[in-house]
A tleap script that builds the chain and sets N, CA, C and O, in Angstrom:
source leaprc.protein.ff14SB
mol = sequence {
  NMET THR THR LYS ASN GLU VAL ILE ASN LEU
  ILE LYS GLN LYS ILE ALA ASP SER GLU VAL
  TYR VAL GLU ASN LEU LYS GLY ASN ASP HIE
  LEU GLN VAL THR VAL ILE SER PRO LYS PHE
  ASN GLY LEU SER LEU VAL LYS GLN HIE GLN
  LEU VAL TYR SER ALA LEU LYS GLU GLN LEU
  ALA SER GLU ALA ILE HIE ALA LEU ALA LEU
  LYS THR GLU THR THR CASN
}
set mol.1.N position { -0.919 13.487 -8.885 }
set mol.1.CA position { -1.323 12.203 -9.403 }
set mol.1.C position { -0.171 11.211 -9.208 }
set mol.1.O position { 0.990 11.526 -9.471 }
set mol.2.N position { -0.511 10.035 -8.750 }
set mol.2.CA position { 0.450 8.966 -8.526 }
set mol.2.C position { 0.080 7.779 -9.394 }
set mol.2.O position { -1.084 7.382 -9.442 }
set mol.3.N position { 1.060 7.211 -10.079 }
set mol.3.CA position { 0.783 6.067 -10.953 }
set mol.3.C position { 0.803 4.768 -10.152 }
set mol.3.O position { 1.306 4.722 -9.029 }
set mol.4.N position { 0.254 3.731 -10.741 }
set mol.4.CA position { 0.268 2.411 -10.117 }
set mol.4.C position { 1.703 1.974 -9.827 }
set mol.4.O position { 2.000 1.471 -8.743 }
set mol.5.N position { 2.589 2.171 -10.805 }
set mol.5.CA position { 3.980 1.756 -10.627 }
set mol.5.C position { 4.662 2.511 -9.493 }
set mol.5.O position { 5.462 1.930 -8.760 }
set mol.6.N position { 4.358 3.796 -9.337 }
set mol.6.CA position { 4.928 4.574 -8.234 }
set mol.6.C position { 4.466 4.014 -6.897 }
set mol.6.O position { 5.265 3.889 -5.969 }
set mol.7.N position { 3.192 3.679 -6.790 }
set mol.7.CA position { 2.653 3.109 -5.548 }
set mol.7.C position { 3.338 1.776 -5.256 }
set mol.7.O position { 3.762 1.523 -4.128 }
set mol.8.N position { 3.441 0.936 -6.267 }
set mol.8.CA position { 4.094 -0.363 -6.089 }
set mol.8.C position { 5.540 -0.175 -5.629 }
set mol.8.O position { 5.982 -0.824 -4.681 }
set mol.9.N position { 6.270 0.710 -6.296 }
set mol.9.CA position { 7.675 0.937 -5.948 }
set mol.9.C position { 7.839 1.489 -4.540 }
set mol.9.O position { 8.740 1.065 -3.816 }
set mol.10.N position { 6.993 2.419 -4.142 }
set mol.10.CA position { 7.085 2.987 -2.793 }
set mol.10.C position { 6.843 1.923 -1.718 }
set mol.10.O position { 7.543 1.876 -0.707 }
set mol.11.N position { 5.859 1.085 -1.950 }
set mol.11.CA position { 5.565 0.029 -0.971 }
set mol.11.C position { 6.697 -0.994 -0.942 }
set mol.11.O position { 7.092 -1.444 0.134 }
set mol.12.N position { 7.220 -1.364 -2.101 }
set mol.12.CA position { 8.306 -2.346 -2.155 }
set mol.12.C position { 9.599 -1.797 -1.548 }
set mol.12.O position { 10.420 -2.568 -1.050 }
set mol.13.N position { 9.789 -0.489 -1.582 }
set mol.13.CA position { 10.951 0.104 -0.915 }
set mol.13.C position { 10.846 -0.067 0.597 }
set mol.13.O position { 11.851 -0.301 1.269 }
set mol.14.N position { 9.650 0.048 1.123 }
set mol.14.CA position { 9.415 -0.069 2.564 }
set mol.14.C position { 9.291 -1.531 2.996 }
set mol.14.O position { 9.773 -1.912 4.063 }
set mol.15.N position { 8.645 -2.340 2.164 }
set mol.15.CA position { 8.397 -3.751 2.475 }
set mol.15.C position { 8.953 -4.555 1.293 }
set mol.15.O position { 8.217 -4.944 0.387 }
set mol.16.N position { 10.253 -4.789 1.325 }
set mol.16.CA position { 10.996 -5.294 0.168 }
set mol.16.C position { 10.483 -6.624 -0.384 }
set mol.16.O position { 10.500 -6.831 -1.597 }
set mol.17.N position { 10.041 -7.502 0.464 }
set mol.17.CA position { 9.657 -8.843 0.016 }
set mol.17.C position { 8.169 -8.963 -0.303 }
set mol.17.O position { 7.627 -10.068 -0.308 }
set mol.18.N position { 7.512 -7.855 -0.565 }
set mol.18.CA position { 6.060 -7.863 -0.722 }
set mol.18.C position { 5.620 -8.060 -2.171 }
set mol.18.O position { 6.338 -7.742 -3.119 }
set mol.19.N position { 4.418 -8.594 -2.298 }
set mol.19.CA position { 3.698 -8.602 -3.567 }
set mol.19.C position { 2.673 -7.484 -3.445 }
set mol.19.O position { 1.952 -7.412 -2.450 }
set mol.20.N position { 2.602 -6.617 -4.440 }
set mol.20.CA position { 1.720 -5.455 -4.370 }
set mol.20.C position { 0.844 -5.409 -5.617 }
set mol.20.O position { 1.331 -5.511 -6.743 }
set mol.21.N position { -0.448 -5.254 -5.393 }
set mol.21.CA position { -1.417 -5.146 -6.482 }
set mol.21.C position { -2.197 -3.850 -6.293 }
set mol.21.O position { -2.714 -3.579 -5.210 }
set mol.22.N position { -2.276 -3.055 -7.350 }
set mol.22.CA position { -2.943 -1.758 -7.282 }
set mol.22.C position { -4.016 -1.687 -8.357 }
set mol.22.O position { -3.784 -2.035 -9.515 }
set mol.23.N position { -5.183 -1.234 -7.954 }
set mol.23.CA position { -6.296 -1.069 -8.881 }
set mol.23.C position { -6.862 0.337 -8.719 }
set mol.23.O position { -7.100 0.791 -7.600 }
set mol.24.N position { -7.074 1.017 -9.830 }
set mol.24.CA position { -7.724 2.328 -9.787 }
set mol.24.C position { -9.216 2.131 -9.606 }
set mol.24.O position { -9.846 1.411 -10.380 }
set mol.25.N position { -9.784 2.763 -8.596 }
set mol.25.CA position { -11.219 2.690 -8.369 }
set mol.25.C position { -11.937 3.853 -9.041 }
set mol.25.O position { -13.047 3.701 -9.551 }
set mol.26.N position { -11.287 5.021 -9.037 }
set mol.26.CA position { -11.885 6.218 -9.636 }
set mol.26.C position { -10.737 7.179 -9.911 }
set mol.26.O position { -10.121 7.700 -8.981 }
set mol.27.N position { -10.456 7.409 -11.167 }
set mol.27.CA position { -9.323 8.263 -11.501 }
set mol.27.C position { -8.039 7.600 -11.031 }
set mol.27.O position { -7.991 6.380 -10.873 }
set mol.28.N position { -7.017 8.382 -10.810 }
set mol.28.CA position { -5.760 7.829 -10.300 }
set mol.28.C position { -5.543 8.159 -8.838 }
set mol.28.O position { -4.473 7.882 -8.296 }
set mol.29.N position { -6.552 8.754 -8.179 }
set mol.29.CA position { -6.362 9.123 -6.775 }
set mol.29.C position { -7.234 8.322 -5.809 }
set mol.29.O position { -7.166 8.539 -4.599 }
set mol.30.N position { -8.043 7.410 -6.316 }
set mol.30.CA position { -8.836 6.486 -5.498 }
set mol.30.C position { -8.350 5.074 -5.825 }
set mol.30.O position { -8.630 4.545 -6.901 }
set mol.31.N position { -7.628 4.480 -4.896 }
set mol.31.CA position { -6.959 3.223 -5.187 }
set mol.31.C position { -7.377 2.103 -4.247 }
set mol.31.O position { -7.713 2.324 -3.083 }
set mol.32.N position { -7.343 0.903 -4.789 }
set mol.32.CA position { -7.469 -0.303 -3.974 }
set mol.32.C position { -6.116 -0.993 -4.051 }
set mol.32.O position { -5.636 -1.314 -5.139 }
set mol.33.N position { -5.503 -1.222 -2.894 }
set mol.33.CA position { -4.165 -1.793 -2.843 }
set mol.33.C position { -4.194 -3.059 -1.988 }
set mol.33.O position { -4.741 -3.072 -0.885 }
set mol.34.N position { -3.598 -4.114 -2.518 }
set mol.34.CA position { -3.428 -5.363 -1.780 }
set mol.34.C position { -1.927 -5.605 -1.632 }
set mol.34.O position { -1.182 -5.567 -2.612 }
set mol.35.N position { -1.496 -5.851 -0.404 }
set mol.35.CA position { -0.081 -6.111 -0.129 }
set mol.35.C position { 0.016 -7.449 0.592 }
set mol.35.O position { -0.644 -7.673 1.607 }
set mol.36.N position { 0.846 -8.328 0.053 }
set mol.36.CA position { 1.073 -9.643 0.649 }
set mol.36.C position { 2.550 -9.730 1.024 }
set mol.36.O position { 3.423 -9.514 0.184 }
set mol.37.N position { 2.824 -10.046 2.285 }
set mol.37.CA position { 4.214 -10.076 2.723 }
set mol.37.C position { 4.404 -10.969 3.938 }
set mol.37.O position { 3.549 -10.998 4.823 }
set mol.38.N position { 5.522 -11.702 3.994 }
set mol.38.CA position { 5.841 -12.455 5.205 }
set mol.38.C position { 6.187 -11.530 6.375 }
set mol.38.O position { 6.151 -11.949 7.532 }
set mol.39.N position { 6.519 -10.285 6.074 }
set mol.39.CA position { 6.836 -9.311 7.129 }
set mol.39.C position { 5.611 -9.036 8.019 }
set mol.39.O position { 5.755 -8.567 9.148 }
set mol.40.N position { 4.422 -9.327 7.512 }
set mol.40.CA position { 3.198 -9.110 8.278 }
set mol.40.C position { 2.929 -10.221 9.297 }
set mol.40.O position { 2.104 -10.050 10.194 }
set mol.41.N position { 3.621 -11.360 9.161 }
set mol.41.CA position { 3.399 -12.473 10.091 }
set mol.41.C position { 3.595 -12.008 11.535 }
set mol.41.O position { 4.620 -11.416 11.875 }
set mol.42.N position { 2.606 -12.283 12.370 }
set mol.42.CA position { 2.678 -11.922 13.778 }
set mol.42.C position { 2.273 -10.494 14.093 }
set mol.42.O position { 2.199 -10.121 15.264 }
set mol.43.N position { 2.006 -9.676 13.064 }
set mol.43.CA position { 1.591 -8.288 13.288 }
set mol.43.C position { 0.072 -8.189 13.251 }
set mol.43.O position { -0.593 -8.904 12.502 }
set mol.44.N position { -0.461 -7.297 14.066 }
set mol.44.CA position { -1.902 -7.046 14.019 }
set mol.44.C position { -2.243 -6.372 12.693 }
set mol.44.O position { -1.366 -5.839 12.014 }
set mol.45.N position { -3.506 -6.400 12.338 }
set mol.45.CA position { -3.965 -5.757 11.112 }
set mol.45.C position { -3.623 -4.265 11.127 }
set mol.45.O position { -3.236 -3.703 10.103 }
set mol.46.N position { -3.766 -3.637 12.276 }
set mol.46.CA position { -3.440 -2.212 12.400 }
set mol.46.C position { -1.965 -1.974 12.091 }
set mol.46.O position { -1.635 -1.047 11.350 }
set mol.47.N position { -1.079 -2.787 12.640 }
set mol.47.CA position { 0.365 -2.637 12.401 }
set mol.47.C position { 0.706 -2.893 10.931 }
set mol.47.O position { 1.557 -2.212 10.359 }
set mol.48.N position { 0.040 -3.876 10.324 }
set mol.48.CA position { 0.251 -4.150 8.904 }
set mol.48.C position { -0.109 -2.924 8.071 }
set mol.48.O position { 0.647 -2.513 7.192 }
set mol.49.N position { -1.264 -2.350 8.357 }
set mol.49.CA position { -1.720 -1.183 7.607 }
set mol.49.C position { -0.816 0.021 7.865 }
set mol.49.O position { -0.559 0.805 6.951 }
set mol.50.N position { -0.338 0.177 9.085 }
set mol.50.CA position { 0.558 1.291 9.397 }
set mol.50.C position { 1.844 1.217 8.578 }
set mol.50.O position { 2.368 2.248 8.155 }
set mol.51.N position { 2.352 0.013 8.351 }
set mol.51.CA position { 3.546 -0.144 7.518 }
set mol.51.C position { 3.293 0.356 6.093 }
set mol.51.O position { 4.123 1.053 5.510 }
set mol.52.N position { 2.147 -0.010 5.551 }
set mol.52.CA position { 1.819 0.421 4.192 }
set mol.52.C position { 1.580 1.926 4.154 }
set mol.52.O position { 2.071 2.610 3.256 }
set mol.53.N position { 0.829 2.447 5.122 }
set mol.53.CA position { 0.580 3.895 5.162 }
set mol.53.C position { 1.885 4.675 5.270 }
set mol.53.O position { 2.019 5.743 4.673 }
set mol.54.N position { 2.844 4.151 6.023 }
set mol.54.CA position { 4.118 4.863 6.172 }
set mol.54.C position { 4.861 4.948 4.843 }
set mol.54.O position { 5.591 5.909 4.598 }
set mol.55.N position { 4.678 3.952 3.988 }
set mol.55.CA position { 5.307 3.978 2.665 }
set mol.55.C position { 4.668 5.020 1.752 }
set mol.55.O position { 5.316 5.543 0.845 }
set mol.56.N position { 3.397 5.315 1.996 }
set mol.56.CA position { 2.644 6.228 1.128 }
set mol.56.C position { 2.312 7.556 1.795 }
set mol.56.O position { 1.459 8.297 1.307 }
set mol.57.N position { 2.975 7.865 2.902 }
set mol.57.CA position { 2.592 9.033 3.704 }
set mol.57.C position { 2.615 10.344 2.928 }
set mol.57.O position { 1.728 11.178 3.107 }
set mol.58.N position { 3.615 10.541 2.070 }
set mol.58.CA position { 3.684 11.796 1.318 }
set mol.58.C position { 2.553 11.902 0.299 }
set mol.58.O position { 1.978 12.975 0.116 }
set mol.59.N position { 2.237 10.798 -0.359 }
set mol.59.CA position { 1.167 10.804 -1.352 }
set mol.59.C position { -0.194 11.013 -0.695 }
set mol.59.O position { -1.067 11.673 -1.260 }
set mol.60.N position { -0.370 10.458 0.483 }
set mol.60.CA position { -1.624 10.657 1.210 }
set mol.60.C position { -1.730 12.081 1.746 }
set mol.60.O position { -2.800 12.687 1.682 }
set mol.61.N position { -0.637 12.618 2.270 }
set mol.61.CA position { -0.642 13.981 2.828 }
set mol.61.C position { -0.907 15.024 1.746 }
set mol.61.O position { -1.614 16.004 1.986 }
set mol.62.N position { -0.346 14.819 0.561 }
set mol.62.CA position { -0.520 15.788 -0.529 }
set mol.62.C position { -1.815 15.556 -1.297 }
set mol.62.O position { -2.167 16.332 -2.185 }
set mol.63.N position { -2.526 14.477 -0.946 }
set mol.63.CA position { -3.752 14.041 -1.609 }
set mol.63.C position { -3.532 13.625 -3.057 }
set mol.63.O position { -4.464 13.642 -3.862 }
set mol.64.N position { -2.284 13.248 -3.390 }
set mol.64.CA position { -2.049 12.586 -4.676 }
set mol.64.C position { -2.828 11.273 -4.667 }
set mol.64.O position { -3.319 10.812 -5.697 }
set mol.65.N position { -2.925 10.680 -3.465 }
set mol.65.CA position { -3.849 9.571 -3.228 }
set mol.65.C position { -4.922 10.115 -2.309 }
set mol.65.O position { -4.656 10.434 -1.150 }
set mol.66.N position { -6.128 10.221 -2.823 }
set mol.66.CA position { -7.225 10.807 -2.055 }
set mol.66.C position { -7.930 9.760 -1.194 }
set mol.66.O position { -8.328 10.043 -0.064 }
set mol.67.N position { -8.082 8.556 -1.733 }
set mol.67.CA position { -8.760 7.482 -1.004 }
set mol.67.C position { -7.991 6.185 -1.235 }
set mol.67.O position { -7.537 5.901 -2.343 }
set mol.68.N position { -7.855 5.404 -0.164 }
set mol.68.CA position { -7.098 4.166 -0.242 }
set mol.68.C position { -7.864 3.047 0.441 }
set mol.68.O position { -8.087 3.076 1.652 }
set mol.69.N position { -8.261 2.062 -0.352 }
set mol.69.CA position { -8.858 0.834 0.188 }
set mol.69.C position { -7.707 -0.152 0.290 }
set mol.69.O position { -7.111 -0.517 -0.723 }
set mol.70.N position { -7.388 -0.585 1.500 }
set mol.70.CA position { -6.186 -1.371 1.741 }
set mol.70.C position { -6.514 -2.752 2.269 }
set mol.70.O position { -7.324 -2.913 3.182 }
set mol.71.N position { -5.870 -3.747 1.677 }
set mol.71.CA position { -5.993 -5.119 2.147 }
set mol.71.C position { -4.576 -5.665 2.315 }
set mol.71.O position { -3.758 -5.564 1.401 }
set mol.72.N position { -4.289 -6.237 3.470 }
set mol.72.CA position { -2.988 -6.849 3.698 }
set mol.72.C position { -3.166 -8.321 4.021 }
set mol.72.O position { -4.160 -8.724 4.626 }
set mol.73.N position { -2.190 -9.116 3.610 }
set mol.73.CA position { -2.219 -10.550 3.854 }
set mol.73.C position { -0.820 -11.024 4.229 }
set mol.73.O position { 0.179 -10.462 3.779 }
set mol.74.N position { -0.759 -12.049 5.049 }
set mol.74.CA position { 0.519 -12.661 5.385 }
set mol.74.C position { 0.769 -13.839 4.472 }
set mol.74.O position { -0.141 -14.308 3.788 }
set mol.75.N position { 1.989 -14.313 4.460 }
set mol.75.CA position { 2.326 -15.519 3.720 }
set mol.75.C position { 2.710 -16.597 4.728 }
set mol.75.O position { 3.068 -16.287 5.864 }
set mol.76.N position { 2.638 -17.821 4.328 }
set mol.76.CA position { 2.994 -18.918 5.222 }
set mol.76.C position { 4.429 -19.332 5.052 }
set mol.76.O position { 4.893 -20.247 5.734 }
savepdb mol mol.pdb
quit
């Protein structure tokens, strides 16, 4: 099981200047995550998502996070 704060901290470690919002969809292993960062500027949606997935790779591999609905946004 991974807490909201753990998810936020892991993403912020990888993408330091990000705003991260986490919502439990079902239990603590089905999450909706929104990440907003200037680091995403100029990156494709796939590359943006890959950055976030890389921050959560251990939690996804161990199924501490079973399902992840991910939304990324750039800043101006």
